[in-house]
C-alpha positions as CSV (number, residue, x, y, z in Angstrom):
1,M,-44.6,-4.8,-13.4
2,T,-41.3,-2.7,-13.5
3,L,-40.3,-0.3,-10.7
4,L,-41.3,2.6,-13.0
5,D,-44.8,1.1,-13.4
6,E,-45.2,0.9,-9.6
7,M,-44.0,4.6,-9.2
8,I,-46.0,6.0,-11.9
9,L,-49.2,4.1,-12.4
10,P,-52.1,4.1,-10.0
11,K,-53.4,0.8,-8.7
12,E,-56.3,0.8,-11.0
13,M,-54.0,1.1,-14.1
14,Q,-51.8,-1.7,-12.6
15,M,-54.8,-4.0,-12.3
16,M,-56.0,-3.2,-15.7
17,K,-52.6,-4.4,-17.1
18,A,-52.9,-7.5,-15.2
19,F,-56.5,-8.2,-16.4
20,L,-55.8,-7.5,-20.0
21,P,-55.0,-11.0,-21.0
22,F,-58.3,-12.3,-19.5
23,L,-60.5,-10.0,-21.5
24,P,-62.2,-11.0,-24.8
25,A,-59.9,-10.8,-27.6
26,N,-61.8,-8.0,-29.5
27,M,-61.4,-5.7,-26.2
28,Q,-57.6,-6.4,-25.5
29,K,-56.4,-4.2,-28.5
30,M,-58.4,-1.2,-27.6
31,L,-57.6,-1.6,-23.8
32,A,-54.0,-2.2,-24.5
33,I,-53.8,1.1,-26.6
34,Y,-55.6,3.0,-23.8
35,I,-53.1,1.7,-21.1
36,K,-50.2,2.7,-23.0
37,W,-51.6,6.1,-23.7
38,M,-52.4,6.6,-20.1
39,E,-48.9,5.2,-19.2
40,L,-47.4,8.0,-21.4
41,Q,-49.5,10.7,-19.7
42,Y,-48.6,9.4,-16.2
43,T,-45.0,9.2,-17.2
44,I,-44.8,12.8,-18.4
45,E,-46.8,14.0,-15.3
46,Y,-44.5,12.2,-12.9
47,F,-41.2,13.7,-14.4
48,Q,-42.8,17.2,-14.4
49,R,-43.1,16.7,-10.7
50,H,-40.0,14.8,-9.8
51,I,-36.3,15.2,-10.7
52,P,-34.9,12.0,-12.1
53,E,-32.0,10.5,-9.9
54,Q,-29.3,8.4,-11.5
55,Q,-28.3,5.3,-9.9
56,A,-24.5,4.7,-9.3
57,P,-23.1,2.8,-12.1
58,D,-22.5,-0.3,-9.9
59,M,-22.5,-3.6,-11.9
60,G,-23.7,-5.6,-9.0
61,N,-26.8,-3.4,-8.5
62,L,-27.4,-3.5,-12.4
63,M,-27.4,-7.3,-12.3
64,K,-29.8,-7.3,-9.5
65,C,-32.1,-5.2,-11.5
66,M,-31.8,-7.4,-14.5
67,K,-32.2,-10.7,-12.6
68,G,-36.1,-10.6,-12.8
69,L,-36.1,-9.6,-16.4
70,V,-34.1,-12.3,-18.0
71,P,-35.3,-15.9,-18.9
72,P,-34.9,-18.4,-16.0
73,E,-31.8,-20.1,-17.8
74,Q,-29.9,-16.8,-17.8
75,Q,-30.9,-16.0,-14.2
76,A,-28.2,-18.3,-12.8
77,Q,-25.5,-16.4,-15.0
78,I,-26.8,-13.2,-13.5
79,E,-26.5,-14.4,-10.0
80,Q,-22.9,-15.5,-10.8
81,F,-22.1,-12.1,-12.1
82,T,-23.6,-10.5,-9.1
83,D,-21.5,-12.7,-6.8
84,I,-18.3,-11.9,-8.8
85,F,-19.0,-8.0,-8.4
86,E,-19.8,-8.4,-4.8
87,N,-16.7,-10.3,-4.1
88,M,-14.6,-8.2,-6.2
89,D,-15.6,-5.1,-4.1
90,M,-14.9,-7.0,-1.0
91,Y,-11.6,-8.2,-2.0
92,R,-10.5,-4.6,-3.3
93,D,-11.4,-3.3,0.1
94,M,-9.5,-6.0,1.8
95,F,-6.3,-5.7,-0.3
96,E,-6.4,-1.9,0.0
97,G,-6.5,-2.1,3.7
98,F,-3.9,-5.0,3.6
99,S,-1.6,-3.0,1.3
100,S,-1.9,0.2,3.2
101,A,-0.6,-1.8,6.5
102,F,2.6,-2.6,4.7
103,A,3.2,0.7,2.8
104,P,6.3,2.6,4.0
105,D,5.6,5.3,6.4
106,Q,6.0,8.6,4.8
107,E,6.1,10.7,7.9
108,G,9.8,10.9,7.9
109,D,10.1,12.7,4.5
């Protein structure tokens, strides 16, 4: 389940999605179509009541969101990228503070 599924779908629909592969093959197609139709209706209804909010375009957060969606062999790469972005932010903050400590005092101008 994605975060959108969890926000939009009632628990009953989430359970239907989870049970789908265990149903007889001849029922899976019809139930899958029904689920998708209901998901569309729930999505439209949700966004009529809630104003969408854009997440900050932070690469670290994006990598965290992608982590559970990629194959296991790529998850290690995602973790490395997440660490890099987190460390970049830390180093940038550290160097900004460090460089401002040695910047010439501009009060005498």
